[in-house]
C-alpha positions as CSV (number, residue, x, y, z in Angstrom):
1,M,176.1,50.8,203.8
2,K,172.4,51.8,203.6
3,L,170.6,50.2,200.6
4,L,167.4,51.1,198.8
5,R,165.5,48.8,196.4
6,C,164.8,50.4,193.0
7,P,161.8,48.5,191.4
8,I,163.7,48.2,188.1
9,N,167.4,47.9,189.1
10,G,167.1,46.1,192.5
11,L,169.0,46.8,195.7
12,R,171.4,49.7,195.3
13,P,173.4,52.0,197.6
14,V,171.3,54.9,198.8
15,S,173.9,57.3,197.4
16,E,172.4,56.5,193.9
17,F,169.1,58.0,194.8
18,Q,167.5,61.4,195.4
19,Y,164.6,62.0,197.7
20,A,161.9,64.2,196.1
21,G,159.3,64.7,198.8
22,E,156.1,63.2,200.1
23,I,153.3,62.3,197.8
24,R,150.3,64.5,198.7
25,P,147.1,65.2,196.9
26,M,147.3,68.5,195.0
27,P,144.3,70.8,195.2
28,D,142.9,72.1,191.9
29,P,144.9,75.3,191.3
30,G,142.0,76.8,189.2
31,S,139.4,76.5,191.9
32,C,141.1,76.3,195.3
33,S,141.5,79.4,197.6
34,D,144.8,81.2,198.0
35,A,145.0,79.8,201.5
36,D,144.5,76.2,200.4
37,W,147.2,76.6,197.7
38,T,149.6,78.3,200.1
39,D,149.0,75.4,202.6
40,Y,149.8,72.9,199.8
41,V,152.9,74.6,198.6
42,F,154.5,75.6,201.9
43,N,153.2,73.3,204.7
44,R,154.1,69.7,205.4
45,N,152.9,67.1,207.9
46,G,156.0,66.4,209.9
47,A,154.3,63.7,212.1
48,P,156.3,60.5,212.2
49,G,154.8,57.5,210.4
50,I,154.6,55.7,207.1
51,K,154.7,58.1,204.2
52,K,154.5,57.6,200.5
53,E,157.5,59.5,198.9
54,W,158.9,60.2,195.5
55,W,162.4,58.9,194.9
56,L,164.7,59.0,191.8
57,H,167.3,56.5,190.9
58,L,169.9,58.8,189.5
59,A,171.9,56.3,187.5
60,S,168.8,55.2,185.4
61,G,166.4,58.1,185.7
62,I,163.7,55.9,187.2
63,W,161.1,57.7,189.3
64,F,159.3,55.5,191.9
65,V,157.3,55.5,195.1
66,A,158.8,54.3,198.4
67,E,156.7,53.8,201.5
68,R,159.0,54.7,204.4
69,N,158.5,54.8,208.1
70,T,159.9,58.2,209.0
71,A,160.2,57.3,212.6
72,T,162.6,54.4,212.0
73,D,163.8,55.2,208.5
74,E,162.7,51.7,207.4
75,V,161.5,51.4,203.8
76,Q,158.4,49.1,203.7
77,R,158.2,48.7,199.9
78,T,159.0,50.4,196.6
79,Y,157.1,50.3,193.4
80,L,156.5,52.3,190.1
81,H,153.8,54.9,190.2
82,G,150.6,53.4,188.9
83,E,151.5,49.9,189.9
84,D,149.4,48.1,192.5
85,P,151.8,47.6,195.4
86,A,149.8,44.8,197.0
């Protein structure tokens, strides 16, 4: 069984979680061009590597960040948004 560590609830089955996408800097919607906004909304960097991602622990409603290697599907670490992960 694949497991994922929630920063609050500890190691849990991955079926208790929902992936919510890569964390990417959002351009200012009031000042960016239509092309920049379209690129942000519709395009993703699919290159393999370590990505920061939003995850939700469904049982507790806890949102957190996971740093995951998309080439190997190995989670490097998880932490709450705003925490210093070091």
